[in-house]
N, C-alpha and C positions, 0 to 999 in steps of 0.2 A: 358391896364385896370388893375384892380386887378383881381387875379384868381377866384373871386366870380362873376365876371362881372360888378362889380361897378367902378366908378371912370374912365371912359372911356375918352381918351384925343386923340385930332388930334396931331400928331407929325410932319408930314410931308404932304404936298399937292402937287398937279401937278406931280404925278408920271406918268410914261408912261406904262400903263399896268403892275404895280408891282406885283411881284410873290413870290419870295424867300425871307425868312428873317434869319438873324443870328445876335446874340448879344455877343459882347466883353464887359462882365460886368467889368472886370478890368480897361480897358481903357474908358469905358462908351460909345462905339460906338454901332450904328445899322448899319448893312449892309443890303441892299435890291437889288433885281435885276429888272431891267425894261425890260420886254419881247419887247417892241416897237411894230411895225408892223411886224407880222411874215414874210412877203414876202419881207421885204426891208432891210434885214441884219442891223438894227439899234438897236439892244438891248445894253444895258449897265448895269454897276453896279454902286450904290452910297453908300455913307457912311455919317452919321449924328451923332451929339452927341445925347444921350438920351434925352434930353431936347429940340431938334430940331434945335440946332445951329451948324454952321460950316458944312454946307452940302457941299460935295464934290464928283465929280465923279472920281472913281478910275479905273474902266473900261469903256473907251469911247465907242461911236458907231464905228462899223465897226470891233472891235476885236472880238466880240461875237455875233452870229446871234440872237437867242432867249433865253436869260438865264433863267433857272427855279429855281429849289431849290438850296439853299445855304447850305454849312456846314463849319463851323468854326473849324479849327484843331489849337487850341491855342498852343499847345505844340511845334509844327512845325513852327507855324506862317504862316499858309497858309489858304487860303479861296478856298474852292471847289464848283464847280457848275456843273450842266449839261445845255447843249445847244441843245434846242430840235430841231429846224430845221437846226441848224449847225451839228447835229447828232455827237456831241462830248462830252467828260467828260473833264473838264478843270480845272485848278488851278492857283492862284498867290499868291504873298506875300500879306500882309494884308493891304500894301498901294497901291496896284495894279501893282506892278512892278513885273518883271520875270513871265509873263504869259506863261503857259504850257499847251500843249494838251496832255492828257493821252491816250485817246481812240478815235478813229475815227470809227464811225459805219457805215458811209456812205459818198458820196462825188458826188457833183453836182446835179442839179436841177431835173433829173430824179429820183434819188434815194431819193430826199428830200420828194417826194411824197409818199413814202413807210414809213408808220407810224410806222412798226415794227423796224425801225432804230432810232426812236426819242427817245433820252436820257431826262430823265425828272427828277427822284429823285436820290439823292446822299447822302451818309454818308460815313465815314472812321472808321476803326478799328486800331488805333495806335499801340495797343499791337501786333497784327499779321501782321501789316504793309499791310493792304487791304483796298480796296475801294469797296463800293456796290453801283450799280446804277439800275435804271429801265429803260426798254425800252417797251413803254405802249401799241403799236400796235394801230389799228383802234378801233374805239368806240365798246366795248362789243363784240370784236372778239374772245376772247379767246386766243390771240396771245401775251399777256403781259408776260414780263420775267423780272427776277430780276438777275443780273449777278455780278460776283466779279473778281478782279484781284489784283495783287501786287499794292502797293501804287506808286511805281515806274515802269518805263518800263524796262524790262529786257535788259541786256546788248546787244547791237548789233541788236536790233529790234526796230520797229517804232509803233507810235500809231494806224496805219492801220493793222498792223499785228503782234499782240502780241500773243504769244503762251500760256500765262498764263490765258487767259479769261475763266471763268467757268460760264456755265448757272446753277445758283443755283436753280431757280425755272421757270417753263415756264408754258404754258396753263393758264394763270391768265386773268381775265377779262380785266383789264385795270388799272395795279398798278401805282401809282403816287409818293407820297412823302414816304421818308425812315427816320427811327430813330433807332439808336443802344442803347440799355441798356448794357453798357460795364461791369457793376457790376454783372449781371446775365447772360450776354452773349446771349441776345436775340434781334432779329431783329423785328422791328415793321413797318408796311406799311399800307397806305390807298390804297383802290381800288375803282376807280370811277365807274366801270362797273355795270351791272345790277345784282339784287340778284339771286341766294342765295349768291354767292361769292362776288358780287360787292356791292358798297355803305357800305362798312365795313372797320374796322380796323383789320388786322390780325397780328400774330406774330409766330416765330419759333425761335428755338435755332439755332446757327449759326456754332458751332464747329464740323462740320461734312463735309463730302466731298459730292459733288453733287450726287454721286453714292449712298450715305446713307442718303439723305436728308430728313428731317423731314417732316411730315404731318403739313400744316400750321393750326393754331388754330384761328378761327374767335372769336374775343373778343367783338366787337361793330358792331352793324347792324343798318339798317334803317337810314343812312345817305341820303342826297340829292345830291349825287355827291360828296363823300369825297375827299378832296384835302390835306390840310395842317395838320401837326401832329408835336407835341412837347411834350417832356417826362420830368416830374419831377419826377426821380427815388427816391431821398431821401424822396419826399412826397408821393410816391406810386400813382402817379397820370397822366393821359396824358390829353392834349388839342388837339381838332380835329376841323378843320373848314370844311364847305361844300359849293358846288357852289349854293346852295340854300339860303345861307345867314346866317347860324348859326354857333354858337360856343359852343362846348360841352366840358364837362370835365367828366372823369370817373376814376375809379382805373385802375391800369395796367392790372388787369385780365378783365377788361371791366365792372365790376359791378359798381353800384351806377351812372350810366350815367344821366347826367344833362344837360339841355339847359341853358347857360349862357346869350346868345344873340340870337336873330333871325330876320330876315327880314333886315339884314345889306348889302344887295347888294351880288354880286358874289364874294365870299371869296376865298382867296387862301392861301398864306404862313402864318404860326404862329410860334412864338418862345416864350420861356418862360425864363425869367430870375429873379433871387432873389435880388432886389435892396437893400435890407437890407445889402447885403455884401459890398455895397458902401456907407452906412450910410445914405441912402435916404428914 
């Protein structure tokens, strides 16, 4: 749809619990994750042209358990995602080749029931060569965390035993999706948990150590289980979805919040792209 909520179109149907979205505007591709059935290890990632043609499975069932938020790192030609029940952070080339596991937060059925190990949101900082991800914890438990680590596994280490993993924030209600404003070096995230810290969009500067971590700033409140987040930094605006079925826009400081659509069903991922760059 357009950023004012008009001209809504259906691009793809028959997804299997679709969740994360990413857009490669130069090639005209939309990527999305299918969570599948969470206990069946049948998640997948697909790609389609912006007009809905040439739908292709790039990460087939059995490779990733329940893929969630996607992040496209165009400069490196990589697609990053979090695998919730798989308890992993993963990446692959944009055609789905060279699948890598960067972080393993747990292993096996017993640990799969521990929601503090569930990886959900993901973004990358190519300037500092770091990734950020969320591990949401149980509903409203105050055990959610945002972690970061190097974009590559340190030499001689493994995804399950990395020495460079840093807990940047903890004690959060239920953090979900992440986005980075690389121009101003600010991290934004949605929190699905209960108020006052939950059902919100929050932000914090990132160029500090976890020992000197800043206090998060709550910029948007009164969501109905906030999930998806997309930034338009040049336009000074964000777009947010919630599980209650609404799509919102607001300035990056949270002011001028508007409801663009409502009663759309359980909404998850959202992405922003300026199609004028393609002449459309």
